[in-house]
C-alpha positions, 0 to 999 in steps of 0.5 A, spaced: 814 537 154 813 530 152 807 525 153 811 522 159 809 529 163 801 526 163 800 519 165 795 515 161 790 515 166 790 522 166 783 525 166 781 531 161 775 535 161 771 541 163 766 544 168 760 547 169 755 548 175 747 547 174 745 554 176 750 557 171 748 553 165 741 549 166 736 555 166 730 556 170 732 555 177 727 559 180 726 555 187 733 557 189 736 563 193 740 565 187 734 566 183 731 571 189 738 574 190 738 576 182 731 579 183 732 583 189 731 591 188 738 592 192 741 586 188 749 586 186 747 581 180 748 585 174 742 581 171 738 574 172 740 567 170 734 566 166 734 561 161 742 560 162 744 556 156 738 551 157 743 545 158 737 543 162 734 540 156 740 540 151 745 536 156 745 530 151 748 534 145 752 538 150 756 531 152 756 528 145 760 535 143 765 535 149 766 527 148 767 529 140 773 534 143 777 529 146 774 530 153 774 523 158 771 527 164 766 532 166 764 536 172 757 538 173 753 539 179 746 537 181 741 542 184 739 542 191 733 547 190 730 542 185 731 536 188 729 538 195 724 544 194 721 544 201 724 541 207 724 533 207 720 533 201 724 530 195 722 531 188 722 524 184 722 528 177 728 532 179 732 525 181 729 522 175 732 528 171 739 527 174 739 520 173 738 521 165 743 526 165 748 522 169 746 516 164 747 520 158 754 523 161 756 515 162 754 513 155 758 519 152 764 515 155 766 521 160 767 520 168 763 524 172 765 529 178 758 531 181 758 537 185 752 537 191 753 544 193 755 549 187 753 556 191 746 555 190 741 553 196 734 552 196 729 557 198 727 554 205 734 553 207 736 560 206 730 562 209 732 558 215 738 561 216 742 558 211 749 556 213 748 559 220 742 555 221 743 551 227 741 544 223 745 547 217 750 541 217 745 536 218 740 538 213 745 538 208 748 531 210 740 529 209 740 531 202 747 528 200 745 522 203 739 522 199 742 524 192 748 518 194 742 513 195 739 515 189 744 516 184 751 514 187 751 508 182 752 514 177 757 518 181 764 515 181 767 522 184 763 526 188 764 533 190 761 535 197 762 543 197 764 548 191 769 553 194 767 553 201 772 559 202 768 563 196 761 562 199 763 565 206 767 570 203 762 573 198 756 571 201 758 573 209 764 578 208 763 582 201 756 581 200 757 580 193 753 573 193 747 571 197 745 572 203 749 579 202 752 580 209 758 584 210 760 581 217 767 579 219 765 575 225 759 571 221 764 570 215 769 566 219 763 562 222 760 561 216 767 558 213 767 553 219 760 551 218 762 549 211 768 545 213 764 541 218 758 540 212 764 537 208 765 532 213 758 531 214 757 530 207 763 525 206 760 521 212 753 521 208 755 519 201 760 513 204 754 511 208 749 511 202 754 509 196 761 506 198 764 506 191 763 513 190 770 517 191 768 523 195 772 530 195 772 537 197 773 543 191 777 549 194 779 555 191 786 557 192 789 564 190 796 565 190 796 570 196 801 576 197 801 582 201 800 588 197 806 592 201 812 589 205 811 592 212 809 588 218 801 590 218 801 588 211 804 581 212 800 580 219 794 581 215 796 576 209 797 571 214 790 572 217 787 572 210 791 566 208 788 562 214 781 564 213 782 563 205 787 557 205 789 554 211 783 553 215 780 548 209 787 545 207 789 544 215 782 542 216 782 536 212 783 531 217 780 525 220 776 519 217 771 523 214 776 528 210 775 525 204 778 521 198 781 526 194 782 534 193 779 539 188 784 545 187 781 551 183 786 556 181 785 563 177 790 568 180 795 571 184 791 576 189 794 581 193 791 583 200 791 590 203 788 591 210 788 599 208 783 597 202 775 597 204 775 590 200 781 587 203 784 586 197 789 591 192 789 591 185 794 587 181 801 591 180 803 594 173 805 589 168 800 584 170 795 581 165 788 582 167 782 578 165 775 581 164 774 579 172 780 584 173 784 578 175 792 578 175 794 572 170 800 568 174 801 561 171 806 559 176 801 560 182 798 554 180 804 550 181 805 553 187 798 552 190 798 545 188 804 544 192 801 547 198 794 542 197 799 536 196 801 537 204 794 534 205 796 527 202 790 527 198 790 525 191 789 532 187 785 534 181 784 541 178 777 542 178 777 549 175 782 553 172 780 558 166 780 565 164 775 570 162 776 574 156 773 576 149 780 574 146 780 567 145 788 567 143 789 569 151 785 563 153 790 559 148 796 562 152 792 561 159 791 554 157 798 552 155 801 556 160 797 553 166 797 546 163 804 547 163 804 549 170 800 542 172 806 538 168 811 541 172 808 540 179 807 533 177 814 532 175 816 535 182 812 529 185 805 532 186 800 527 185 795 530 180 790 526 176 786 530 172 785 537 169 778 540 168 778 547 165 773 552 167 768 552 163 766 548 158 761 553 155 760 561 156 755 561 161 752 565 167 757 568 171 754 569 178 753 577 180 757 579 173 752 576 169 753 574 162 759 579 160 765 574 162 767 569 157 770 563 160 768 558 155 771 553 151 765 553 147 761 560 145 753 560 146 749 564 141 742 567 142 739 561 139 743 557 144 747 554 138 754 552 141 760 554 137 767 551 139 772 556 140 779 555 137 781 554 144 777 548 144 781 545 139 787 546 142 785 543 149 783 537 144 790 536 142 792 537 149 787 532 152 788 527 146 796 527 146 797 528 153 803 533 151 804 541 150 809 540 144 805 541 138 801 547 141 807 551 143 807 558 139 799 557 137 797 564 140 
């Protein structure tokens, strides 16, 4: 590797989402889900890491570590706590947040929907409500009108495939449904919501560049037989192809966010539709198989859309930070190889900036470059220093053998 592997204008940073770091998001469907007697969530998000109050110091810390970009989300449940009722205080808060981010010298990637919904939207049927797309577009238009001057990059929906899969087939996330018909319907609605949001943001903030962030696991059949290959094609359509091939027309967006964590084996005989990784694969705290070249491969698939690409999430859950260093080194190397092979990748945003609330898994998985102690003290890990070297130099040469 050398410096030419990454362009001078390449964006380097890390990512968070509001519910996972802010704390006290009590008006959301996730807060309700965490407190249901039958919840799949291990614990409540509670105060999270109190980023709601500590954002300025957090941004200063990340900038000091060489980050020139940062991905975060604004919380729909705070901004529109009741249908059609927008909170001036919440909008003013996010203006302060985005002003601080710009002041720290980092390019903002602002996600409008990162898994959480307002209670009123969820109660009305969530993504299966007749007016779901219109309601979401109204919210997006208001945010863009109020904050668009501070949002150079806007992500409409985070991982629509996972919203549909976890919420409507696996029941692992809200609304906790396990229905294969509703799973597919929700996925299609989320894709339509992206198109509607693109129109809304462009109307209200023409200078903002709008995109979609998709989770692209490298899918493989668990066995080499006709049934498994057929099921693999079905799952690939519902998790990958529906969303990439659906990015057509004038409202498809200006860029595409690629989020990659693992290779994943599908199995029609499994009650979960997925099989455990074969022997020999390193697994993360989440049980996910580490496979660095998968990132190169899915970047090539995403490039078929013709859109500029940003890696908007990529990371590992582990207590062993030496594993994170190796994961980071090998996966950034995979991005460099994709670029060398002609893929238009313009940035890499690591997941995540901080250890935080990992949805139904609670606080156990450690994805962060920065640890957060019980008194909310931030403690950068050695991997954060490695990331700084990569971001500051644009090369992996000096961090080879750092594990």
